[in-house]
N, C-alpha and C positions, 0 to 999 in steps of 0.2 A: 459475315454478320447479316447482309441483305438476304442471303439464302435462308437463314433462320426466320427472318421476318416474313418472307414470302411463303415459307413452309407453314408457319403458324396461321397466316392469313388464308391460305388454301384449305387448311384443315377446318378453320372456322366457317368458311363458305360452304364446304362440302358437308360439314356436320350440322349446319344450321345454327351457328352461334349467335342467333338473333337475340335481342333483348327479350326476356320473358314477358308474357302478357301482364297487364295491369289489372288486378282484381276490381279496382274501383271503376275502371272503364267498362269491364264486363258486367258489373252490377247494374249499370244503367239499363240493361236489357230487361231486368226483372220487373220493375214497376210498369214498363211499357207492356210487357207480357200480361201482367195482371189487369191493366186497364183494357187491353184488347179482349182478354178473356171475359171480363165483366160486361163489356160492350157487345159481346157476341161476334166479334170480328175474328172468328176462328180461321177462315181462309186467309185473312191478312197476316195472322201469325205464321201460317205455313208459307205464304208467299215471301215473307221477309226472313225466313229461316235460311240457314246455311244449306248449301247443296248436299252436304252429307246427310242431313235430316231428310231432305226431299228424296234422296236416292234410297234411303232405308225404309221409308214409309210413304204410302200413297196419300194424297191430299184427302181423299174420302175417308180413309181410316183415321188419319190424324184429326180431322174435323169432327168425326163421329166420337172419338175419344174425348176431345175437349168439350163437346156438347154434353156428354155424360158427366164429366167433372163438374161443369157449371150447374147442370140440373140436380145432381146429387148433393153437392157441397154448398151451393148457394154463393153468396157474395164473399169476396175477400175482405176480412175485417182488419187484418194486419199481418205483417210478415217480418221475421227477424232472422238475419243470417246467422247460422250456427257453425258453419265450417266453410273453409276455402282451400282449394287445392289447385296449384298452378303447374301445368305441364306444357312447357313451350308457349305456344300461342293460345292454348286452351285453358279455360278456368272452369272448375267445377264448383258451383255455389250450392250449398245446402241451406234450406230455410225451414224453420218451424212456422207454419202459416195457419192463422186462425181464419176459418171459413165460418159462415153463418150456421152451418149444420155440423160443425165439428172441426177438430184440428187435423192437420196433415203435415207430412214432411215432404218437401219438394226438393228435387235436385235438378239444377239447370247446368248443362254443359254449354259454355259459350266460347266461340272463337273470337278473340279480340286482337285482330291485326292492327298494328300501329297505324294511326291516322285514318282508320275506317270504322264504320258503325259496327258495334258488337253483334254477332249473329248467333242465333240459337242452333246448336248442333244436336242436342238431345234434351228431353224433358221426361222426368220420372216423378210419379206421385205415389207416396206410400200412405195409405189410410185404410182402415178396416171398412169404411163406408162404401168403398168401390168394389168390394169383393162380390 
């Protein structure tokens, strides 16, 4: 009997049987992102992002992109979550966001480790205004 229990426990540890991420915890990062975006704290967004984002994109490129978003779309007027996908400790949140200069679809990939602050792993913005 104990051999079975230990075998199951070992499989869980090796396979990462951790509790999946909480979408509501991950969602806390979105209003903070929007506030920082509107306040022009682009470097702050990058500095508080997950290491995965920082390794995938330089701070200069990320900041330049966010400056273009802010300049082109203007202020965030409202955002509504339209989709949620949980994969382990990562949560992908999709939003329909109303900007002063037009609508956009935003996708946030957030790492939500239990007991820690949610961290931005990736940010994608879909809008014809940025083409």
